[in-house]
KOLFI-243823 format. One line per field, with one value per residue: residue in three letters; x, y, z of N, C-alpha, C, O, CB in turn. Coordinates in steps of 0.2 Angstrom, whole numbers, plus 5000, padded with zeros to 4 digits. Glycine has a CB too. Example, Ala and Ser with C-alpha at 12.3 -4.5 7.8 and 13.67 -1.06 7.14 Angstrom:
resn	(ALA;SER)
neast	(5066;5064)
nnorth	(4972;4989)
nup	(5039;5035)
caeast	(5062;5068)
canorth	(4978;4995)
caup	(5039;5036)
ceast	(5066;5064)
cnorth	(4984;5000)
cup	(5039;5039)
oeast	(5071;5067)
onorth	(4983;5006)
oup	(5042;5040)
cbeast	(5057;5070)
cbnorth	(4978;4997)
cbup	(5045;5029)
END
This chain:
resn	(MET;GLN;GLN;THR;GLN;LEU;GLN;ALA;THR;GLN;ILE;ASN;SER;THR;ARG;LYS;LEU;VAL;THR;ILE;PRO;LEU;LEU;ALA;ALA;VAL;ALA;PHE;LEU;LEU;GLN;TYR;LEU;GLU;ILE;GLN;LEU;PRO;LEU;PHE;PRO;TYR;PHE;LEU;LYS;LEU;ASP;PHE;SER;THR;VAL;PRO;SER;LEU;ILE;GLY;GLY;LEU;VAL;PHE;GLY;PRO;ALA;ALA;GLY;ILE;LEU;ILE;GLU;PHE;ILE;LYS;ASN;THR;LEU;HIS;PHE;LEU;LEU;LYS;GLY;ALA;GLU;GLY;LEU;MET;ILE;GLY;GLU;LEU;ALA;ASN;PHE;ILE;ALA;GLY;ALA;SER;PHE;VAL;PHE;VAL;THR;VAL;SER;ILE;HIS;ARG;TRP;ILE;LYS;GLY;GLY;LYS;GLY;LEU;PHE;THR;GLY;LEU;VAL;LEU;GLY;THR;VAL;LEU;MET;THR;VAL;ILE;MET;SER;VAL;ALA;ASN;TYR;TYR;PHE;LEU;MET;PRO;ALA;TYR;ALA;THR;VAL;TYR;ASN;MET;PRO;LEU;ASP;GLN;MET;ILE;GLN;SER;PHE;GLY;PHE;GLU;SER;LEU;TRP;SER;LEU;ILE;ILE;VAL;ALA;ILE;LEU;PRO;PHE;ASN;ILE;VAL;LYS;GLY;VAL;ALA;ALA;SER;LEU;VAL;ALA;TYR;PRO;VAL;PHE;VAL;LYS;MET;ALA;PRO;ARG;LEU;ARG;VAL;HIS;VAL)
neast	(5004;5009;5019;5014;5006;5018;5023;5012;5014;5027;5024;5016;5023;5031;5024;5021;5034;5036;5025;5022;5033;5030;5018;5021;5030;5020;5013;5020;5023;5011;5008;5014;5005;4997;4982;4975;4963;4949;4945;4952;4966;4983;4991;4986;4982;4975;4979;4980;4986;4986;4978;4985;4992;4980;4974;4986;4985;4972;4973;4986;4985;4984;4997;5004;5000;5002;5017;5019;5014;5023;5036;5033;5032;5045;5054;5048;5052;5067;5069;5064;5070;5077;5066;5053;5057;5053;5040;5027;5028;5027;5015;5006;5010;5003;4989;4987;4991;4983;4969;4969;4973;4961;4951;4955;4955;4943;4936;4941;4935;4923;4916;4914;4907;4900;4906;4918;4914;4909;4922;4928;4920;4922;4936;4938;4933;4940;4953;4951;4947;4960;4969;4965;4967;4981;4986;4983;4990;5002;5008;5005;5011;5025;5028;5027;5039;5049;5050;5053;5043;5030;5017;5005;5004;5009;4997;4989;4993;4988;4975;4966;4959;4963;4971;4962;4951;4956;4957;4944;4938;4945;4956;4948;4936;4944;4951;4939;4936;4947;4946;4934;4936;4947;4941;4930;4939;4946;4937;4929;4942;4948;4936;4936;4949;4950;4947;4958;4969;4966;4958;4945;4933)
nnorth	(4994;5007;5008;5009;5020;5030;5027;5035;5047;5049;5047;5059;5069;5068;5071;5085;5090;5090;5096;5109;5116;5115;5122;5135;5138;5138;5148;5159;5160;5163;5175;5184;5186;5197;5206;5222;5230;5239;5255;5256;5262;5262;5254;5244;5228;5214;5196;5179;5172;5168;5158;5147;5146;5145;5133;5125;5127;5123;5109;5107;5115;5130;5136;5131;5136;5149;5150;5146;5158;5167;5161;5163;5176;5180;5176;5183;5196;5192;5190;5201;5212;5226;5236;5248;5242;5230;5235;5231;5216;5214;5219;5212;5199;5200;5202;5190;5180;5184;5182;5168;5163;5165;5159;5144;5142;5143;5133;5122;5122;5122;5111;5104;5108;5121;5125;5128;5140;5147;5152;5158;5169;5176;5178;5186;5197;5201;5202;5212;5223;5222;5224;5239;5246;5243;5249;5264;5267;5262;5256;5266;5277;5273;5269;5282;5288;5280;5284;5296;5307;5318;5312;5318;5322;5311;5303;5313;5313;5299;5302;5306;5314;5313;5303;5296;5297;5287;5273;5272;5272;5265;5256;5247;5242;5235;5227;5218;5213;5206;5196;5189;5185;5177;5167;5164;5154;5146;5138;5128;5121;5117;5108;5099;5093;5088;5074;5068;5072;5067;5072;5081;5089)
nup	(5000;5004;4995;4984;4985;4986;4972;4965;4969;4965;4951;4951;4954;4943;4932;4935;4935;4920;4914;4919;4914;4903;4899;4903;4894;4882;4888;4887;4873;4869;4876;4865;4856;4853;4853;4848;4855;4850;4855;4866;4875;4866;4874;4881;4878;4872;4877;4877;4886;4900;4901;4899;4912;4921;4918;4923;4936;4939;4937;4946;4957;4965;4967;4956;4945;4947;4948;4935;4929;4935;4929;4914;4913;4918;4907;4896;4899;4901;4887;4881;4886;4895;4895;4900;4914;4918;4922;4915;4914;4926;4930;4922;4927;4941;4937;4932;4940;4952;4945;4941;4955;4964;4955;4954;4968;4973;4964;4969;4981;4978;4971;4954;4938;4942;4952;4945;4935;4944;4950;4940;4936;4949;4951;4939;4943;4955;4950;4942;4949;4959;4947;4946;4955;4957;4947;4950;4962;4961;4947;4936;4941;4942;4929;4924;4930;4926;4914;4914;4915;4920;4928;4927;4914;4906;4907;4900;4887;4884;4880;4891;4904;4918;4931;4937;4929;4919;4925;4927;4913;4905;4911;4921;4912;4904;4910;4914;4901;4898;4908;4904;4892;4894;4902;4894;4883;4892;4900;4891;4885;4898;4903;4892;4892;4904;4907;4901;4909;4920;4930;4939;4934)
caeast	(5000;5014;5025;5009;5005;5024;5024;5008;5017;5030;5020;5012;5028;5035;5018;5022;5040;5035;5018;5022;5037;5027;5012;5025;5032;5015;5011;5026;5021;5005;5010;5015;5001;4992;4976;4974;4956;4946;4941;4955;4973;4988;4996;4980;4983;4972;4982;4977;4992;4983;4974;4989;4993;4973;4975;4992;4982;4967;4975;4990;4984;4985;5004;5007;4997;5006;5023;5018;5013;5031;5040;5032;5036;5053;5055;5045;5058;5074;5070;5062;5075;5074;5063;5050;5061;5050;5034;5024;5028;5024;5007;5003;5011;4999;4983;4987;4992;4976;4963;4972;4972;4954;4948;4956;4954;4934;4934;4943;4931;4916;4917;4911;4906;4897;4912;4924;4909;4909;4928;4930;4918;4925;4942;4937;4930;4946;4957;4949;4950;4967;4972;4963;4970;4988;4988;4981;4995;5008;5011;5005;5017;5031;5029;5029;5044;5054;5050;5054;5039;5026;5011;4998;5007;5008;4990;4987;4996;4983;4969;4963;4960;4966;4971;4955;4946;4959;4956;4937;4936;4950;4959;4943;4933;4948;4952;4934;4937;4952;4944;4928;4939;4951;4936;4927;4945;4950;4932;4929;4948;4949;4933;4939;4957;4951;4947;4966;4973;4964;4957;4937;4929)
canorth	(5000;5013;5008;5010;5028;5032;5028;5039;5052;5051;5050;5064;5074;5069;5076;5091;5094;5090;5099;5116;5121;5115;5125;5140;5140;5140;5155;5164;5162;5168;5182;5189;5185;5202;5209;5226;5230;5247;5260;5256;5265;5257;5250;5240;5223;5208;5190;5173;5168;5167;5152;5140;5145;5142;5126;5122;5127;5118;5101;5105;5119;5137;5138;5128;5140;5156;5147;5146;5166;5170;5158;5166;5184;5181;5173;5188;5199;5191;5190;5207;5217;5231;5241;5247;5239;5223;5234;5227;5210;5214;5220;5206;5194;5202;5201;5183;5178;5184;5178;5161;5160;5164;5155;5138;5141;5142;5126;5117;5122;5121;5107;5103;5116;5126;5127;5134;5145;5155;5155;5163;5175;5179;5178;5191;5202;5202;5203;5219;5225;5223;5230;5245;5249;5243;5255;5270;5268;5260;5254;5271;5281;5268;5272;5290;5288;5278;5287;5303;5310;5319;5307;5320;5324;5305;5301;5316;5310;5295;5306;5305;5321;5311;5295;5291;5294;5282;5269;5270;5271;5259;5250;5244;5239;5231;5220;5213;5211;5201;5189;5184;5181;5170;5162;5159;5151;5141;5134;5123;5119;5112;5102;5094;5091;5086;5066;5064;5075;5064;5077;5081;5095)
caup	(5000;5005;4989;4979;4986;4984;4965;4963;4972;4961;4946;4950;4954;4937;4928;4936;4931;4913;4913;4923;4911;4895;4900;4905;4886;4878;4890;4884;4866;4868;4875;4859;4851;4857;4851;4851;4855;4848;4861;4872;4874;4863;4878;4884;4874;4876;4876;4881;4891;4905;4900;4901;4918;4924;4917;4926;4942;4940;4938;4950;4963;4963;4967;4950;4940;4949;4946;4928;4928;4934;4923;4908;4914;4918;4902;4893;4902;4900;4879;4878;4887;4902;4891;4906;4919;4920;4925;4910;4916;4936;4929;4919;4932;4946;4935;4930;4948;4956;4942;4943;4962;4965;4952;4956;4976;4972;4960;4974;4985;4976;4965;4946;4933;4944;4955;4940;4932;4950;4951;4934;4938;4954;4947;4935;4948;4959;4945;4939;4956;4960;4942;4947;4962;4957;4942;4952;4965;4959;4941;4931;4944;4941;4922;4922;4933;4921;4907;4917;4913;4925;4927;4924;4907;4903;4906;4895;4881;4882;4879;4897;4908;4926;4932;4939;4923;4914;4927;4926;4908;4902;4915;4923;4908;4901;4914;4914;4896;4898;4912;4901;4886;4897;4904;4886;4881;4897;4903;4886;4884;4902;4902;4888;4894;4912;4908;4899;4913;4927;4936;4940;4931)
ceast	(5004;5019;5019;5007;5012;5025;5019;5011;5022;5029;5017;5017;5031;5031;5019;5029;5041;5030;5021;5028;5035;5023;5015;5027;5026;5013;5014;5024;5016;5005;5012;5011;4996;4987;4974;4967;4955;4944;4946;4962;4978;4990;4993;4979;4981;4976;4979;4982;4991;4981;4979;4991;4987;4974;4979;4988;4977;4969;4980;4990;4987;4992;5007;5005;5001;5013;5023;5018;5021;5034;5040;5034;5042;5054;5055;5052;5063;5075;5068;5067;5074;5070;5058;5053;5056;5042;5028;5024;5025;5016;5003;5004;5005;4991;4982;4985;4984;4970;4964;4970;4965;4950;4949;4954;4946;4932;4937;4938;4924;4917;4912;4911;4903;4904;4917;4918;4911;4917;4930;4927;4920;4933;4941;4937;4937;4952;4957;4950;4956;4970;4972;4967;4979;4990;4986;4988;5002;5011;5010;5011;5024;5033;5031;5037;5051;5055;5052;5050;5033;5019;5005;5000;5007;5001;4986;4988;4992;4977;4964;4964;4965;4966;4966;4951;4948;4957;4949;4935;4940;4952;4953;4939;4938;4951;4945;4934;4940;4950;4939;4932;4943;4947;4934;4932;4945;4944;4930;4936;4949;4943;4933;4945;4955;4951;4955;4971;4971;4961;4949;4937;4927)
cnorth	(5006;5012;5012;5019;5032;5031;5031;5045;5054;5053;5056;5071;5074;5073;5082;5096;5094;5095;5107;5119;5120;5120;5134;5143;5140;5148;5160;5166;5164;5174;5186;5189;5190;5205;5216;5229;5239;5250;5261;5260;5260;5253;5245;5234;5217;5202;5185;5169;5167;5161;5144;5140;5143;5135;5123;5122;5123;5111;5101;5109;5125;5139;5135;5134;5147;5155;5149;5154;5168;5167;5161;5174;5186;5181;5179;5194;5199;5193;5197;5213;5222;5236;5242;5244;5235;5225;5232;5220;5209;5215;5214;5199;5195;5200;5194;5179;5177;5181;5170;5159;5158;5159;5146;5137;5140;5136;5121;5117;5120;5116;5107;5111;5122;5130;5134;5138;5150;5157;5158;5169;5180;5181;5186;5198;5205;5204;5211;5225;5227;5226;5238;5250;5250;5248;5262;5273;5266;5259;5260;5275;5279;5269;5277;5291;5285;5279;5294;5308;5313;5315;5311;5321;5317;5302;5306;5315;5303;5297;5305;5313;5320;5304;5291;5291;5288;5276;5267;5269;5266;5253;5245;5239;5233;5224;5214;5209;5204;5196;5186;5182;5176;5164;5158;5153;5145;5137;5127;5118;5113;5107;5097;5090;5087;5078;5064;5067;5071;5068;5078;5087;5100)
cup	(5001;4998;4983;4979;4985;4976;4963;4964;4967;4953;4943;4950;4946;4932;4929;4935;4924;4912;4913;4916;4903;4894;4901;4897;4882;4881;4887;4877;4865;4869;4870;4855;4855;4852;4853;4850;4855;4856;4867;4870;4871;4868;4883;4878;4876;4873;4881;4885;4897;4906;4901;4909;4923;4923;4921;4933;4943;4941;4944;4956;4961;4962;4960;4945;4942;4946;4937;4925;4928;4931;4916;4909;4914;4911;4896;4893;4899;4891;4877;4879;4892;4900;4898;4912;4923;4923;4922;4913;4923;4934;4927;4924;4938;4943;4934;4936;4952;4952;4943;4950;4963;4962;4953;4963;4975;4969;4965;4979;4984;4970;4959;4943;4936;4948;4951;4937;4938;4951;4945;4934;4943;4954;4943;4939;4951;4957;4943;4945;4958;4956;4943;4951;4961;4951;4944;4957;4965;4951;4935;4933;4942;4934;4921;4926;4929;4915;4908;4913;4919;4924;4924;4916;4901;4903;4901;4887;4880;4880;4885;4901;4915;4925;4934;4933;4918;4918;4927;4918;4902;4906;4918;4920;4905;4902;4914;4905;4895;4902;4907;4896;4887;4898;4899;4884;4886;4899;4898;4887;4891;4903;4897;4888;4899;4910;4906;4905;4920;4930;4934;4938;4937)
oeast	(5002;5022;5021;5006;5011;5027;5021;5011;5023;5032;5015;5016;5033;5034;5019;5029;5045;5032;5021;5027;5038;5023;5012;5027;5027;5011;5011;5025;5015;5004;5011;5012;4991;4988;4973;4965;4958;4942;4946;4964;4979;4991;4996;4974;4983;4977;4975;4981;4996;4981;4977;4991;4988;4975;4978;4988;4977;4966;4980;4993;4991;4994;5013;5009;5003;5015;5026;5021;5025;5037;5045;5037;5045;5056;5060;5056;5065;5079;5071;5069;5068;5071;5058;5049;5054;5038;5023;5018;5022;5012;4998;5000;5002;4987;4977;4980;4981;4965;4960;4967;4963;4948;4944;4952;4944;4927;4934;4937;4921;4918;4907;4913;4903;4905;4919;4920;4915;4918;4936;4930;4921;4935;4945;4940;4940;4956;4962;4955;4957;4974;4976;4970;4983;4996;4987;4990;5006;5017;5013;5015;5028;5039;5036;5040;5057;5059;5053;5053;5032;5016;5000;4995;5005;4999;4981;4984;4992;4973;4959;4969;4969;4963;4965;4947;4944;4955;4948;4930;4938;4951;4954;4939;4936;4952;4946;4933;4937;4951;4940;4932;4943;4948;4935;4930;4943;4946;4930;4936;4951;4945;4930;4946;4959;4956;4958;4976;4975;4964;4947;4941;4924)
onorth	(5010;5017;5016;5023;5037;5036;5033;5049;5060;5057;5059;5077;5079;5077;5086;5102;5098;5099;5110;5124;5123;5123;5139;5149;5144;5152;5165;5172;5168;5178;5192;5192;5188;5205;5217;5230;5243;5247;5265;5261;5254;5247;5243;5235;5214;5202;5186;5163;5165;5158;5139;5135;5140;5132;5117;5117;5119;5107;5096;5107;5125;5143;5138;5135;5151;5160;5153;5155;5171;5172;5162;5177;5190;5187;5180;5196;5204;5196;5199;5217;5222;5241;5237;5245;5236;5221;5230;5218;5205;5212;5211;5194;5190;5197;5191;5175;5173;5178;5167;5154;5153;5154;5141;5131;5134;5134;5116;5112;5117;5118;5109;5116;5128;5135;5140;5144;5155;5162;5161;5174;5186;5185;5190;5204;5211;5207;5215;5229;5233;5230;5242;5255;5255;5251;5266;5278;5269;5262;5259;5277;5283;5269;5278;5297;5288;5276;5298;5313;5309;5314;5309;5321;5316;5300;5304;5316;5301;5294;5303;5317;5323;5301;5285;5286;5284;5271;5261;5265;5263;5247;5239;5234;5227;5219;5208;5203;5199;5190;5180;5176;5171;5158;5152;5147;5139;5131;5122;5112;5107;5101;5092;5084;5083;5075;5060;5064;5071;5068;5077;5091;5105)
oup	(4997;4996;4979;4974;4982;4974;4957;4959;4964;4950;4938;4948;4943;4928;4924;4933;4921;4908;4908;4913;4898;4889;4900;4895;4877;4877;4886;4875;4860;4865;4871;4850;4858;4846;4859;4844;4857;4861;4871;4864;4874;4866;4887;4873;4880;4867;4886;4886;4900;4912;4902;4912;4928;4928;4923;4936;4948;4945;4947;4961;4956;4958;4959;4941;4937;4943;4934;4920;4924;4927;4913;4904;4910;4909;4892;4889;4896;4888;4873;4874;4894;4904;4901;4917;4929;4926;4925;4914;4926;4937;4929;4926;4940;4946;4934;4937;4954;4955;4947;4951;4965;4966;4952;4965;4978;4970;4965;4983;4988;4964;4960;4945;4933;4948;4952;4940;4937;4954;4945;4932;4942;4958;4944;4938;4951;4960;4944;4945;4957;4957;4942;4951;4962;4951;4940;4957;4968;4949;4930;4929;4939;4932;4918;4925;4929;4912;4903;4909;4923;4918;4920;4913;4895;4898;4898;4882;4874;4877;4884;4900;4917;4920;4933;4932;4915;4914;4926;4917;4897;4905;4917;4922;4904;4899;4913;4904;4892;4899;4905;4895;4884;4896;4898;4883;4884;4900;4900;4889;4890;4905;4897;4885;4901;4912;4910;4905;4925;4935;4929;4940;4936)
cbeast	(4995;5020;5029;5001;5003;5029;5025;5001;5019;5034;5016;5005;5035;5036;5012;5021;5046;5033;5012;5026;5044;5024;5008;5031;5037;5009;5010;5033;5022;4999;5013;5020;4998;4997;4971;4978;4952;4938;4934;4956;4975;4993;5000;4973;4988;4964;4990;4973;4998;4980;4972;4997;4996;4965;4976;4999;4979;4963;4980;4996;4986;4982;5009;5004;4988;5006;5024;5012;5008;5035;5040;5024;5036;5057;5051;5038;5059;5077;5064;5056;5075;5079;5059;5044;5066;5055;5033;5027;5034;5027;5006;5008;5019;5001;4982;4995;4998;4974;4964;4980;4974;4952;4950;4963;4956;4931;4937;4950;4931;4913;4917;4903;4900;4891;4916;4928;4900;4906;4932;4928;4913;4923;4944;4931;4924;4948;4955;4939;4949;4970;4969;4957;4968;4991;4984;4974;4993;5008;5008;4998;5017;5029;5025;5022;5042;5054;5043;5061;5037;5026;5009;4995;5015;5012;4986;4989;5004;4981;4966;4966;4951;4961;4976;4950;4944;4969;4958;4931;4935;4956;4964;4939;4930;4953;4953;4927;4940;4958;4939;4921;4943;4954;4930;4926;4951;4954;4926;4928;4952;4951;4928;4939;4963;4942;4942;4970;4972;4969;4962;4933;4921)
cbnorth	(5001;5012;4997;5005;5029;5028;5022;5038;5051;5047;5047;5064;5071;5062;5074;5092;5091;5084;5097;5115;5121;5108;5121;5138;5133;5134;5155;5160;5157;5166;5183;5188;5177;5209;5204;5230;5227;5246;5256;5249;5267;5260;5253;5246;5222;5207;5191;5169;5171;5170;5153;5139;5150;5145;5124;5127;5133;5118;5097;5106;5117;5141;5136;5121;5140;5158;5137;5143;5170;5170;5151;5165;5186;5173;5167;5189;5197;5183;5184;5210;5219;5233;5240;5244;5245;5218;5240;5227;5206;5222;5225;5204;5194;5211;5206;5181;5184;5193;5178;5160;5165;5169;5159;5137;5147;5149;5125;5118;5128;5129;5100;5100;5114;5124;5121;5129;5142;5152;5150;5160;5174;5176;5171;5189;5199;5198;5199;5218;5221;5218;5229;5244;5241;5237;5254;5269;5267;5254;5248;5275;5280;5260;5271;5295;5285;5272;5288;5305;5306;5326;5304;5328;5327;5300;5301;5321;5308;5291;5303;5297;5324;5314;5293;5293;5300;5283;5270;5277;5278;5262;5253;5247;5243;5234;5222;5218;5214;5203;5191;5188;5185;5171;5166;5165;5155;5144;5139;5128;5125;5115;5103;5097;5096;5089;5062;5067;5083;5061;5085;5078;5093)
cbup	(5005;5014;4986;4982;4994;4988;4962;4965;4980;4963;4946;4956;4960;4934;4931;4942;4933;4910;4918;4935;4913;4894;4908;4910;4883;4879;4896;4885;4863;4871;4877;4855;4850;4859;4852;4850;4864;4841;4864;4874;4881;4861;4882;4886;4872;4874;4876;4878;4891;4907;4892;4898;4919;4919;4912;4926;4943;4935;4931;4947;4969;4969;4973;4948;4941;4958;4948;4926;4935;4939;4921;4906;4921;4922;4901;4897;4907;4903;4875;4882;4881;4906;4883;4904;4923;4927;4927;4903;4916;4943;4924;4910;4935;4949;4930;4928;4952;4958;4933;4943;4967;4962;4947;4955;4981;4968;4953;4977;4987;4974;4966;4947;4925;4949;4955;4931;4932;4960;4954;4929;4940;4959;4942;4931;4954;4962;4938;4937;4961;4961;4936;4949;4969;4956;4935;4956;4969;4961;4938;4931;4950;4941;4917;4926;4940;4921;4903;4916;4907;4926;4935;4927;4908;4908;4914;4896;4882;4887;4872;4900;4910;4934;4937;4945;4918;4912;4931;4931;4907;4901;4923;4925;4902;4900;4922;4915;4893;4901;4920;4898;4882;4903;4907;4878;4882;4903;4904;4878;4884;4908;4903;4884;4895;4919;4902;4890;4914;4932;4936;4946;4926)
END
C-alpha cells in the first residue's frame, strides 16, 4: 500500500516537472500574440497567456498556476530586454496570478462546473479590482518615473484628463474583457482536457 502511494506521488511529481515548464512555454508564446482592442489605449492589449496558467492551476493547484505566470513573465522580460524595467511583466503577473488563484481556489472549494464557473466570475472581479488599485497607486506612477515624465502629462498623452478617468474608462473595463475572454477559452478547454489529465471538472 505504501509503495503504491509512493509510486503515485512520484508519477504526480514527474507530471508536474514536465507539464509546468511546457505550459509556461505555451503561455510565453501566447503572450506575444497580442490583440489591439478598439476604444482602448494602445498599451492595453489582449492576450490569452493566462489560459495555460489557469489550466496548470486547475490540475496541480493554485501555486502551480502562479509559478507558470512567474516563469512566463520572467522569460518575457529576459528576452524582451529592460524596456520599462519589468513593469509590464509585473502588471501581467499580478493580473494573471490573482485571476488564477481565485478561480482555482473556488473550484477546489466548490466542485464541478458550478465551482469552475463561479471561480472564473470571482477571479475576473478580483483581478479587475486589484489591477485598478495597482494601476492607480503603483503601476502608472512607476511608468511615469521610468519614462521621466510627469504623471499628469503621461495620462493626457493617452487622451484622458486624469488618472482616475483612465482607471474608470480604460483599465477597469479592459480587465473585465480580459477575464471574460480568458474564461470563454479556458472553460471549454479544461472541460475537454480534464479526462485526459485525470482530474475532475
